[in-house]
C-alpha positions in Angstrom: 17.9 -8.8 23.0 16.5 -5.4 22.4 16.5 -2.7 25.1 12.9 -1.7 25.9 12.8 0.4 29.0 12.4 3.8 27.2 9.9 2.4 24.7 7.8 0.8 27.5 7.7 4.1 29.3 6.7 6.0 26.2 4.0 3.5 25.4 2.6 3.7 28.9 2.4 7.4 28.5 0.9 7.2 25.1 -1.9 4.9 26.4 -3.0 7.8 28.6 -3.5 10.2 25.7 -4.0 8.2 22.5 -6.6 5.3 21.9 -4.6 2.1 22.2 -1.4 4.2 22.4 -1.1 4.4 18.6 -2.3 6.5 15.7 -2.8 3.5 13.4 -4.0 0.1 14.7 -1.3 -2.2 13.3 1.4 -0.3 15.1 0.0 -1.6 18.4 1.5 -5.1 17.9 -1.9 -6.6 18.8 -1.5 -9.2 15.9 1.8 -10.4 17.2 1.6 -9.7 21.0 3.9 -7.6 23.1 4.3 -3.9 23.0 5.6 -1.6 20.1 9.0 0.1 20.3 9.4 3.8 19.6 11.7 5.2 17.0 14.1 8.0 17.6 15.5 8.3 14.0 15.8 6.5 10.7 18.4 6.6 8.0 19.0 4.4 5.0 17.8 0.8 5.6 17.7 1.2 9.4 15.7 2.7 12.2 17.1 3.5 15.6 14.8 3.1 18.6 14.6 5.5 21.6 16.6 2.8 23.5 19.4 3.1 21.0 19.0 -0.2 19.1 19.4 -0.3 15.3 17.1 -2.4 13.3 17.1 -3.4 9.6 13.8 -2.1 8.5 11.5 -3.9 6.1 8.4 -1.8 6.8 9.8 1.4 5.2 7.1 3.6 6.7 4.7 1.2 5.0 6.0 1.8 1.5 7.1 5.4 0.9 10.8 4.8 1.7 11.8 3.2 -1.6 15.1 5.1 -1.5 15.6 4.4 2.2 15.0 6.7 5.1 16.2 10.3 5.2 17.5 10.3 1.6 19.8 13.4 1.4 18.1 14.8 -1.8 14.7 14.5 -0.2 15.8 16.1 3.0 17.5 18.9 1.1 14.4 19.5 -1.0 12.1 19.7 2.1 14.4 22.1 3.8 14.7 24.4 0.8 10.9 24.4 0.3 10.3 25.1 4.0 12.3 28.3 3.8 9.5 29.7 1.6 6.6 28.6 3.8 5.0 25.4 4.9 1.5 25.8 3.3 -0.3 28.3 1.1 -3.8 27.1 0.2 -3.0 28.8 -3.1 -1.7 27.2 -6.3 2.1 26.7 -6.2 4.6 25.7 -8.9 5.4 22.3 -7.1 1.9 21.1 -7.8 2.3 21.5 -11.5 5.7 19.8 -11.5 4.3 16.9 -9.6 1.3 16.5 -11.9 3.6 16.6 -14.9 5.9 13.9 -13.4 3.0 11.6 -12.6 1.8 11.9 -16.1 5.3 11.1 -17.5 5.6 8.0 -15.2 2.0 6.7 -15.8 0.8 7.0 -19.4 -2.8 6.1 -18.4 -3.1 9.4 -16.5 -4.1 12.3 -18.7 -5.1 14.6 -15.8 -4.4 14.3 -12.1 -5.8 15.8 -8.9 -3.6 16.0 -5.8 -5.0 15.3 -2.3 -3.7 14.4 1.1 -3.8 10.6 1.6 -4.4 7.3 -0.1 -7.8 7.0 1.7 -8.8 10.4 0.2 -7.6 9.4 -3.3 -9.6 6.2 -3.3 -12.7 7.8 -1.8 -12.6 10.6 -4.4 -12.0 8.3 -7.3 -15.0 6.3 -6.4 -17.2 9.4 -6.1 -15.9 10.6 -9.4 -16.7 7.2 -11.1 -20.2 7.3 -9.7 -20.7 10.9 -10.9 -19.3 10.1 -14.3 -21.4 6.9 -14.9 -24.5 8.1 -12.9 -24.5 4.7 -11.2 -24.3 3.8 -7.5 -22.9 0.3 -7.1 -19.2 -0.6 -6.9 -17.2 -3.8 -6.8 -14.3 -4.3 -4.5 -12.4 -7.5 -3.6 -12.0 -9.4 -0.4 -8.6 -8.6 1.2 -8.1 -5.4 -0.7 -7.9 -2.3 1.5 -8.6 1.1 0.0 -8.6 3.3 3.0 -11.1 3.9 5.7 -13.9 5.7 3.9 -17.3 4.4 5.0 -18.2 2.7 1.7 -14.9 0.8 1.6 -14.9 -0.6 5.1 -17.0 -3.4 3.9 -16.6 -7.2 4.2 -18.1 -9.8 2.0 -21.8 -10.8 2.3 -23.0 -14.3 2.7 -22.6 -15.0 -1.0 -20.9 -13.6 -4.1 -23.9 -11.7 -5.2 -25.0 -10.2 -1.9 -24.2 -6.7 -0.8 -21.3 -6.3 1.6 -21.7 -5.7 5.3 -20.1 -3.0 7.4 -16.6 -4.0 8.6 -16.3 -1.4 11.3 -18.6 0.0 14.0 -19.9 3.4 13.0 -20.6 2.5 9.4 -24.3 2.4 8.7 -25.5 -0.6 6.7 -27.1 1.9 4.2 -23.6 3.2 3.4 -22.4 -0.3 2.6 -25.4 -1.5 0.6 -24.0 -0.3 -2.7 -20.6 -2.1 -2.3 -20.3 -5.6 -3.6 -17.4 -7.6 -2.3 -16.1 -10.5 -4.4 -13.2 -13.0 -4.1 -9.9 -11.8 -5.5 -8.7 -13.7 -8.6 -12.2 -15.2 -9.2 -13.3 -14.5 -12.8 -16.7 -16.2 -12.6 -17.9 -14.2 -9.6 -17.3 -11.0 -11.5 -19.2 -12.2 -14.5 -22.1 -13.3 -12.2 -22.1 -10.0 -10.4 -22.4 -8.0 -13.6 -25.1 -10.3 -14.8 -27.1 -9.7 -11.6 -26.6 -6.0 -11.6 -26.9 -5.0 -15.3 -26.2 -1.3 -15.9 -25.8 -0.5 -12.2 -22.1 -0.9 -11.5 -20.2 2.4 -11.5 -16.7 1.1 -10.8 -14.4 -1.8 -9.9 -11.7 -0.8 -7.5 -8.8 -3.2 -7.0 -5.2 -3.4 -5.7 -3.6 -4.8 -8.9 -1.2 -6.5 -6.5 -2.9 -7.0 -3.1 -0.7 -5.7 -0.4 -3.0 -5.5 2.6 -3.5 -9.2 3.3 0.1 -9.9 3.1 0.9 -10.0 -0.6 -0.7 -11.9 -3.4 -0.5 -11.4 -7.2 -3.2 -11.4 -9.9 -3.4 -14.7 -11.7 -2.3 -14.5 -15.4 -5.1 -12.9 -17.4 -7.1 -11.7 -14.4 -6.4 -8.0 -14.8 -6.8 -8.2 -18.6 -10.3 -9.8 -17.9 -11.2 -6.9 -15.6 -10.1 -4.4 -18.2 -12.2 -6.1 -20.8 -15.4 -6.6 -18.9 -15.4 -3.0 -17.5 -15.0 -1.6 -21.0 -17.9 -3.8 -22.2 -20.1 -2.7 -19.3 -19.4 1.0 -19.3 -17.9 0.6 -15.8 -14.8 2.6 -14.6 -11.8 0.4 -13.7 -9.9 1.9 -10.8 -6.4 0.7 -9.9 -5.5 1.5 -6.3 -1.8 2.0 -6.7 -1.2 3.7 -3.4 1.3 0.9 -2.5 2.3 -0.3 -5.9 2.6 3.0 -7.8 6.2 4.0 -8.6 7.4 0.9 -6.7 6.8 -2.2 -8.9 8.0 -0.2 -11.9 8.3 3.4 -12.9 4.6 3.3 -14.0 3.6 1.0 -11.2 1.7 -2.3 -11.4 -0.1 -1.1 -14.6 3.2 -0.9 -16.4 4.4 -4.2 -15.0 1.3 -6.0 -16.1 0.6 -4.0 -19.3 -2.9 -2.7 -18.3 -4.3 0.8 -18.6 -7.1 1.4 -16.0 -9.5 4.3 -16.4 -8.5 5.9 -13.0 -5.6 5.3 -10.7 -5.0 6.2 -7.1 -1.6 7.1 -5.7 0.1 8.0 -2.4 3.2 7.0 -0.4 6.2 7.4 -2.7 4.9 10.6 -4.4 5.2 12.3 -1.0 8.7 11.2 -0.3 7.6 10.2 3.2 5.2 13.1 3.8 1.4 12.8 3.8 0.1 12.8 0.2 -2.4 11.3 -2.2 -3.4 11.7 -5.8 -5.9 10.3 -8.3 -5.9 10.6 -12.1 -6.8 9.0 -15.4 -8.9 9.7 -18.5 -9.4 13.3 -19.2 -13.2 12.9 -19.9 -13.6 11.4 -16.4 -11.3 13.8 -14.6 -13.0 16.8 -16.1 -16.2 15.9 -14.2 -14.4 17.3 -11.1 -15.3 20.7 -9.8 -14.7 23.4 -10.8 -15.2 22.0 -14.4 -17.9 19.5 -13.5 -20.5 18.5 -10.9 -18.3 16.1 -8.7 -17.0 18.0 -5.7 -13.6 17.3 -4.1 -11.4 19.7 -2.2 -8.6 19.9 0.4 -6.9 22.7 2.4 -3.5 21.0 2.2 -3.8 19.5 -1.2 -0.6 20.1 -3.1 1.3 21.0 0.1 4.7 22.5 -1.0 6.7 20.4 1.4 5.1 17.1 0.4 5.4 18.1 -3.3 9.1 19.0 -2.9 9.8 15.7 -1.2 7.9 13.7 -3.8 9.5 15.5 -6.7 12.9 14.7 -5.3 12.0 11.1 -4.9 10.6 10.7 -8.4 13.5 12.5 -10.0 16.0 10.3 -8.2 14.1 7.1 -9.2 14.1 8.3 -12.8 17.8 9.2 -12.8 19.0 6.0 -11.1 19.1 2.3 -11.8 16.7 1.8 -8.9 14.3 -0.8 -10.3 17.0 -3.1 -11.6 18.7 -2.9 -8.1 15.4 -3.7 -6.4 14.7 -6.7 -8.5 18.2 -8.1 -7.8 17.9 -7.5 -4.1 14.4 -9.0 -4.1 15.6 -12.1 -5.8 18.4 -12.5 -3.3 16.1 -12.0 -0.3 13.5 -14.4 -1.7 16.1 -17.1 -2.4 17.8 -16.7 0.9 14.6 -16.8 3.0 13.2 -19.8 1.0 16.4 -21.7 1.6 16.3 -20.9 5.3 12.8 -22.3 5.5 13.6 -25.4 3.5 16.7 -26.1 5.7 14.5 -25.8 8.8 11.8 -27.9 7.2 9.3 -25.1 7.8 6.5 -24.8 5.2 6.6 -21.3 3.7 5.0 -19.8 0.6 6.9 -16.7 -0.3 5.2 -14.2 -2.5 7.2 -11.3 -4.0 6.6 -8.7 -6.7 9.5 -6.3 -7.2 10.4 -4.8 -3.9 7.2 -6.0 -2.1 7.1 -9.4 -0.4 5.3 -11.6 2.2 6.1 -15.0 3.6 3.1 -17.2 4.7 3.6 -20.2 6.9 1.7 -22.6 4.7 2.5 -25.2 2.1 -0.3 -24.0 -0.2 -0.1 -21.2 -2.8 -1.7 -17.9 -1.8 -3.9 -16.2 -4.4 -6.7 -14.7 -2.2 -7.7 -13.8 1.3 -9.1 -17.3 1.8 -5.7 -18.7 1.0 -3.9 -16.2 3.2 -6.1 -17.1 6.2 -4.8 -20.7 6.1 -1.4 -19.5 7.1 -0.1 -20.4 10.6 -0.4 -17.1 12.5 1.0 -18.5 15.8 4.2 -19.5 14.0 4.4 -16.0 12.4 4.2 -14.4 15.8 7.2 -16.4 17.0 9.1 -15.7 13.8 8.3 -11.9 14.1 9.6 -11.7 17.6 12.6 -13.9 16.9 13.6 -11.7 14.0 13.1 -8.5 16.0 15.4 -10.0 18.7 18.0 -10.5 15.9 17.7 -6.8 14.8 15.3 -7.3 11.9 12.0 -5.4 11.8 9.2 -7.0 9.8 5.6 -5.8 9.6 4.0 -6.8 12.9 1.2 -8.8 11.2 1.0 -11.8 9.0 -1.3 -9.8 6.8 0.9 -6.9 5.8 3.4 -6.7 3.0 7.1 -6.1 3.5 9.1 -3.5 1.6 12.7 -2.9 0.9 14.6 -0.1 -0.6 17.6 0.8 -2.7 19.4 1.6 0.6 19.3 -2.1 1.7 22.8 -3.4 1.1 24.0 -6.9 0.3 25.1 -7.1 3.9 21.6 -6.2 5.1 20.1 -9.0 2.9 22.7 -11.5 4.1 22.2 -10.5 7.8 18.4 -10.9 7.3 18.8 -14.3 5.8 21.2 -15.5 8.5 18.7 -14.2 11.2 15.9 -16.1 9.5 17.9 -19.3 9.3 18.6 -19.0 13.0 15.0 -18.2 14.0 13.4 -20.8 11.7 15.2 -23.6 13.6 13.4 -22.5 16.8 9.9 -22.6 15.3 
């Protein structure tokens, strides 16, 4: 069992100063019950709690830690950059190096603008698409999360052709009225939506691999269909690769599936664990941004030298190493082991994996959409989560979050995880 005394004391204090005691809702453990633990440090594949317990970590700071925590080259790069100052608000050489690296990794990107978060990247890409097309409406998909900008905190309406409804208090209905929310992996709903809104849709934004409702993949041909119909309709296709970018392949999901979107949004890995975002794509679209064009976007900390130094170190290490082959091998081993554990315990599990992202759903049915994901047994997941935590394995504290692993996860880590799962599964 984990020690919890210090974490409980820290959380009690946090509740006095921070809404819900956390600075991002999923951290509060509301989806699984209980209280969160607090981390003292992290290195490699493990985090160490303030109570001194070590946990094998499959959250990886929600994606950035593809090389593991506190990678020595990233730490060294940040320290070296900090010696020259933490922020300038003036162009610095790191920005240009990062832009060049992104273009080298992702061929669909002709120009790129750096910002401070994935939310900011997606918000800005949509504004840019609207400014470029001079249209207002956008399509997003149920279960895809693109940050907490007002026009994106929208849930589906009563039918496939209705406008979405605000999915958060504080978002006026007028802000959501130009957002159409469709089922993921449903070709016919997209066709019908374009037919009902001819010449009005500025952009489609999609997670090419959905990682914010657990994890589900595009059906064969689905992304190709979106690429074709947006080209035909003069609509901008935006891939939100904040999670998948530089993780599923050097060029992200678009490399893995062979699709070139018009715009792409990035974050997480390109900051090496520091706050960062970026969006880029076709030059004719990107040149609509100020100061060249009429679409305004700005940020005091955009291109921050510490974040850029960390991200450059991460990307250069990924390029120089055999990282992606390693991740595929480790992913296959983890997937096989966890599926065998479930089968031995006679527990229904659908295990979705793409590269180094994964999610296990407690259901017999395949999961291709949010509707499918919602059929999973969440009570069983809660028991599994806490059982694994007691065994020293930290998974995302929600059935509807993807897991991540890194090059730092060893064969021993994978084997320990599988053994823990086999033990816990027998108790469910």
